[in-house]
Rosetta silent file (secondary structure, phi, psi, omega in degrees, C-alpha in Angstrom):
SEQUENCE: METKETELISENSMNFEMRNNPDRLTNSDNGKNPCEHAPARSSSNSELMTEAEVIHFLRIPEINNSKDYHNVIEHLKRIRGLPRIHICRKALYPRKAILEWVEKEIDAGK
SCORE:     score description
SCORE:     0.000 S_00000001
   1 L     0.000  132.244 -178.367   57.674   22.090   -2.309 S_00000001
   2 L   -77.583  143.333  174.321   56.660   24.426   -5.128 S_00000001
   3 L   -82.465  168.062  179.240   56.420   28.124   -4.495 S_00000001
   4 H   -61.273  -37.064 -179.216   53.354   30.086   -5.554 S_00000001
   5 H   -65.750  -45.065  178.833   55.292   31.597   -8.462 S_00000001
   6 H   -63.631  -41.218  178.927   56.396   28.203   -9.751 S_00000001
   7 H   -63.418  -40.734  179.032   52.862   26.856   -9.373 S_00000001
   8 H   -65.461  -42.341  178.190   51.450   29.833  -11.311 S_00000001
   9 H   -62.889  -43.211  179.335   53.979   29.379  -14.130 S_00000001
  10 H   -62.218  -43.030  179.312   53.165   25.674  -14.300 S_00000001
  11 H   -65.963  -40.804  178.530   49.433   26.410  -14.442 S_00000001
  12 H   -64.498  -40.206  179.282   49.905   29.069  -17.151 S_00000001
  13 H   -67.633  -34.352  176.461   51.982   26.710  -19.288 S_00000001
  14 H   -66.044  -43.509  178.624   49.290   24.027  -18.926 S_00000001
  15 H   -62.206  -41.068  178.436   46.605   26.530  -19.974 S_00000001
  16 H   -62.688  -43.914 -179.708   48.718   27.545  -22.968 S_00000001
  17 H   -63.822  -40.100 -179.147   49.205   23.889  -23.931 S_00000001
  18 H   -67.931  -38.372  178.722   45.470   23.164  -23.643 S_00000001
  19 H   -67.577  -33.968 -176.462   44.545   26.158  -25.834 S_00000001
  20 H   -93.217   -0.727  176.630   47.054   25.135  -28.484 S_00000001
  21 L  -135.454   78.706 -174.457   46.189   21.445  -28.437 S_00000001
  22 L   -68.896   -8.898  179.536   42.377   21.200  -28.624 S_00000001
  23 L   -77.138   -8.435  179.473   42.478   17.410  -29.036 S_00000001
  24 L   -94.052  129.209  176.963   43.263   17.022  -25.361 S_00000001
  25 E   -90.740  157.068  176.091   40.311   16.836  -23.013 S_00000001
  26 L  -115.811  151.405  174.792   40.451   18.028  -19.450 S_00000001
  27 L   -86.344 -173.903 -178.744   38.993   16.457  -16.374 S_00000001
  28 L   -73.939    5.420 -178.745   37.139   18.393  -13.712 S_00000001
  29 L   -96.278   27.812  176.850   40.481   19.375  -12.150 S_00000001
  30 L    58.673   39.272  172.889   40.913   22.426  -14.441 S_00000001
  31 L    84.706    3.210 -179.191   43.400   20.859  -16.799 S_00000001
  32 L   -74.378  -20.033  179.189   45.893   19.645  -14.214 S_00000001
  33 L  -134.567   76.440 -174.796   45.361   16.064  -15.342 S_00000001
  34 L   -67.533  148.398  178.749   44.583   16.133  -19.072 S_00000001
  35 E   -96.252  117.400 -173.485   43.025   13.156  -20.734 S_00000001
  36 L   -95.789    8.477 -177.324   45.046   12.210  -23.811 S_00000001
  37 L   -99.480   18.939  179.391   42.658    9.620  -25.198 S_00000001
  38 L   -74.378  142.041  177.450   40.355   12.110  -26.916 S_00000001
  39 L   -67.927  147.475  178.754   39.689   11.485  -30.596 S_00000001
  40 L   -67.228  141.591  177.608   41.346   13.897  -32.976 S_00000001
  41 L   -89.821  125.504  178.010   39.090   16.605  -34.307 S_00000001
  42 L  -151.827  121.705 -175.948   38.904   16.698  -38.035 S_00000001
  43 L   -62.506  -30.904 -178.041   35.997   18.060  -39.998 S_00000001
  44 L   -78.902  -20.034 -178.387   36.583   15.597  -42.826 S_00000001
  45 L  -114.415   10.460 -176.678   36.629   12.557  -40.507 S_00000001
  46 L   -66.162  139.254  178.630   34.055   13.679  -37.974 S_00000001
  47 L   -75.337  -28.139  178.010   31.451   11.091  -37.062 S_00000001
  48 E  -112.883  128.264 -178.323   28.805   13.797  -36.613 S_00000001
  49 E  -110.501  149.326  173.454   28.252   16.315  -39.386 S_00000001
  50 L   -80.645  173.217  178.200   26.535   19.682  -39.330 S_00000001
  51 H   -60.419  -41.915  179.428   23.886   20.593  -41.881 S_00000001
  52 H   -62.021  -38.614  178.942   26.447   22.471  -43.978 S_00000001
  53 H   -68.641  -36.599  177.855   28.730   19.426  -43.987 S_00000001
  54 H   -66.619  -39.341  178.635   25.833   17.156  -45.033 S_00000001
  55 H   -57.738  -45.141  178.795   24.988   19.553  -47.869 S_00000001
  56 H   -73.738  -37.660 -179.769   28.529   19.216  -49.196 S_00000001
  57 H   -60.880  -41.687  179.558   28.752   15.493  -48.371 S_00000001
  58 L   -85.730    0.492  177.381   25.630   14.767  -50.440 S_00000001
  59 L    58.014   36.785 -178.149   26.871   17.165  -53.157 S_00000001
  60 H   -59.994  -41.548  179.017   23.564   19.035  -53.122 S_00000001
  61 H   -59.874  -27.254 -179.022   25.004   22.243  -54.691 S_00000001
  62 H   -80.878  -22.586 -173.778   26.113   20.196  -57.697 S_00000001
  63 H  -116.417   -4.405 -176.354   22.766   18.488  -58.293 S_00000001
  64 L  -131.047  136.931 -179.345   20.183   21.026  -57.145 S_00000001
  65 L   -92.091    7.005 -179.170   19.489   24.546  -58.410 S_00000001
  66 L   -63.098  146.081  177.237   17.826   25.660  -55.186 S_00000001
  67 L   -85.770  -19.772 -178.718   19.111   28.879  -53.649 S_00000001
  68 L  -122.071   97.632 -177.235   18.425   27.648  -50.123 S_00000001
  69 H   -68.090  -19.265  176.436   19.951   24.225  -49.504 S_00000001
  70 H   -59.169  -39.669  179.382   18.426   24.198  -46.015 S_00000001
  71 H   -64.367  -35.294  177.979   15.047   23.590  -47.673 S_00000001
  72 H   -64.388  -45.390  178.566   16.485   20.596  -49.533 S_00000001
  73 H   -62.505  -43.150  178.431   17.733   19.111  -46.238 S_00000001
  74 H   -59.489  -41.918  177.504   14.346   19.781  -44.623 S_00000001
  75 H   -62.479  -44.915 -179.849   12.637   17.940  -47.476 S_00000001
  76 H   -63.273  -37.210  178.141   15.033   14.986  -47.148 S_00000001
  77 H   -67.585  -47.880 -173.580   14.371   14.832  -43.394 S_00000001
  78 H   -74.199  -45.570 -172.522   10.603   15.122  -43.687 S_00000001
  79 H   -95.660  -37.964 -172.805    9.879   13.069  -46.811 S_00000001
  80 H  -105.028   -3.001  175.505   12.840   10.716  -47.240 S_00000001
  81 L    74.883   37.359  177.842   13.767   10.075  -43.583 S_00000001
  82 L   -57.482  122.763 -176.006   17.269   11.593  -43.534 S_00000001
  83 L   -71.542  141.808  177.820   18.789   10.328  -40.248 S_00000001
  84 L  -160.584  163.500  172.710   19.815   12.830  -37.595 S_00000001
  85 E  -129.009  160.661  177.890   20.137   13.322  -33.872 S_00000001
  86 E  -116.039  128.252  174.580   19.632   16.443  -31.812 S_00000001
  87 E  -128.906  122.979 -178.724   22.197   17.674  -29.328 S_00000001
  88 L    53.854   44.753  178.868   21.550   20.974  -27.563 S_00000001
  89 L    62.729   19.337 -179.989   18.673   21.677  -29.972 S_00000001
  90 E  -118.101  128.916  178.594   21.031   21.343  -32.921 S_00000001
  91 E   -77.093  129.905  174.992   20.539   18.677  -35.578 S_00000001
  92 E  -126.013  149.517 -171.283   23.654   16.604  -36.239 S_00000001
  93 E  -119.361  110.538  178.929   23.980   13.913  -38.845 S_00000001
  94 E   -65.885  125.819 -177.130   25.936   10.708  -38.080 S_00000001
  95 H   -56.106  -45.101 -178.045   28.178    9.953  -41.067 S_00000001
  96 H   -63.014  -42.311  179.941   27.646    6.182  -40.807 S_00000001
  97 H   -66.795  -35.878  177.642   23.854    6.568  -40.672 S_00000001
  98 H   -65.286  -43.422  178.355   23.917    8.901  -43.686 S_00000001
  99 H   -62.447  -41.644  177.741   25.932    6.342  -45.677 S_00000001
 100 H   -65.075  -39.227  178.186   23.503    3.582  -44.678 S_00000001
 101 H   -62.635  -42.612  178.027   20.574    5.854  -45.640 S_00000001
 102 H   -60.485  -45.658  178.456   22.128    6.465  -49.069 S_00000001
 103 H   -59.903  -42.373  179.068   22.508    2.699  -49.577 S_00000001
 104 H   -63.663  -41.219  178.868   18.875    2.175  -48.542 S_00000001
 105 H   -65.002  -36.927  177.150   17.753    4.907  -50.965 S_00000001
 106 H   -64.414  -46.021  179.384   19.740    3.255  -53.755 S_00000001
 107 H   -63.290  -36.734 -179.073   18.109   -0.130  -53.020 S_00000001
 108 H   -68.725  -26.440 -178.595   14.638    1.489  -52.874 S_00000001
 109 L   -83.583   -5.608 -177.591   15.140    2.990  -56.327 S_00000001
 110 L   -77.912    0.000    0.000   15.812   -0.381  -58.039 S_00000001
């Protein structure tokens, strides 16, 4: 049987491990049974991109002289149908849908 001190040390080491390994998800049991099947977080391989990531992904700074790239994204959403989803009132852009949209835009321009 574990003593309270041993249990506290074990819990602290688990908390330390969870803070230093953000790819591990926790269940509702406060990290006592971590879920190791979480996808790795990587901004370059993320399936959902933020607006800033889409701006760089579409290379907007290289092809547009606008000072506010947000306006360019707004135009693409409103006029050209740039795909996005909203999570917690934040627009996120699925990488696969953006690639498909680019292909569709290429075909439409022929």
